[in-house]
C-alpha positions as CSV (number, residue, x, y, z in Angstrom):
1,M,173.9,-30.5,56.7
2,I,171.7,-30.0,59.8
3,Q,171.8,-33.7,60.5
4,E,175.7,-33.6,60.3
5,K,175.9,-31.1,62.8
6,K,173.6,-32.8,65.2
7,Y,175.8,-36.1,64.7
8,E,179.0,-33.9,65.5
9,K,177.3,-32.4,68.7
10,E,176.2,-35.7,69.9
11,E,179.6,-37.3,69.2
12,L,181.2,-34.2,71.3
13,D,178.7,-34.8,74.1
14,F,179.4,-38.5,74.2
15,R,183.1,-38.0,74.5
16,A,182.8,-35.2,77.2
17,T,180.4,-37.4,79.1
18,K,182.7,-40.5,78.8
19,K,185.9,-38.4,79.9
20,Q,183.9,-36.9,82.7
21,C,182.7,-40.4,84.1
22,I,186.2,-42.0,83.7
23,T,188.0,-38.7,85.5
24,N,185.4,-38.8,88.4
25,N,185.5,-42.5,89.0
26,T,181.6,-42.7,88.4
27,D,180.2,-46.3,88.3
28,I,180.4,-47.5,84.8
29,E,178.3,-50.2,83.9
30,H,179.7,-52.8,81.3
31,G,178.7,-56.2,80.0
32,E,178.9,-58.7,77.1
33,T,176.4,-60.7,75.2
34,I,177.1,-63.5,72.5
35,F,174.7,-64.7,70.0
36,T,175.1,-67.8,68.0
37,K,173.3,-68.2,64.6
38,K,173.5,-71.8,63.7
39,D,172.0,-71.9,60.1
40,T,175.0,-69.4,59.1
41,N,177.6,-70.7,61.5
42,T,178.4,-67.4,62.9
43,V,178.8,-66.0,66.4
44,I,178.2,-62.2,67.1
45,Q,179.8,-60.9,70.3
46,I,178.6,-57.6,71.6
47,S,180.4,-55.8,74.3
48,W,178.8,-52.7,75.7
49,T,179.8,-49.7,78.4
50,K,177.4,-47.3,79.7
51,Y,178.6,-43.8,80.5
52,G,175.8,-41.7,81.9
53,K,173.0,-41.6,79.4
54,Y,175.4,-43.0,76.6
55,I,176.2,-46.6,75.6
56,E,179.4,-47.6,73.8
57,L,179.0,-50.6,71.7
58,D,181.8,-52.9,70.2
59,Y,181.0,-56.0,68.3
60,W,182.6,-58.8,66.6
61,V,181.4,-61.3,63.9
62,E,183.2,-64.6,63.6
63,A,182.5,-67.7,61.5
64,L,182.5,-71.0,63.2
65,Q,184.5,-73.9,61.9
């Protein structure tokens, strides 16, 4: 129960920080990294954006043909 409340607070803090950075036109860092694993023929693409002390990650896993 305590861990759930901590997660909820972190989620709210992240959303508030993200909104504040966007509305204040703060410099937002972002980038992309791609990893290829040849033995399983897969590609992992990671896109990240940094809002203050928080980093938001998006990732995709695709099979090579």
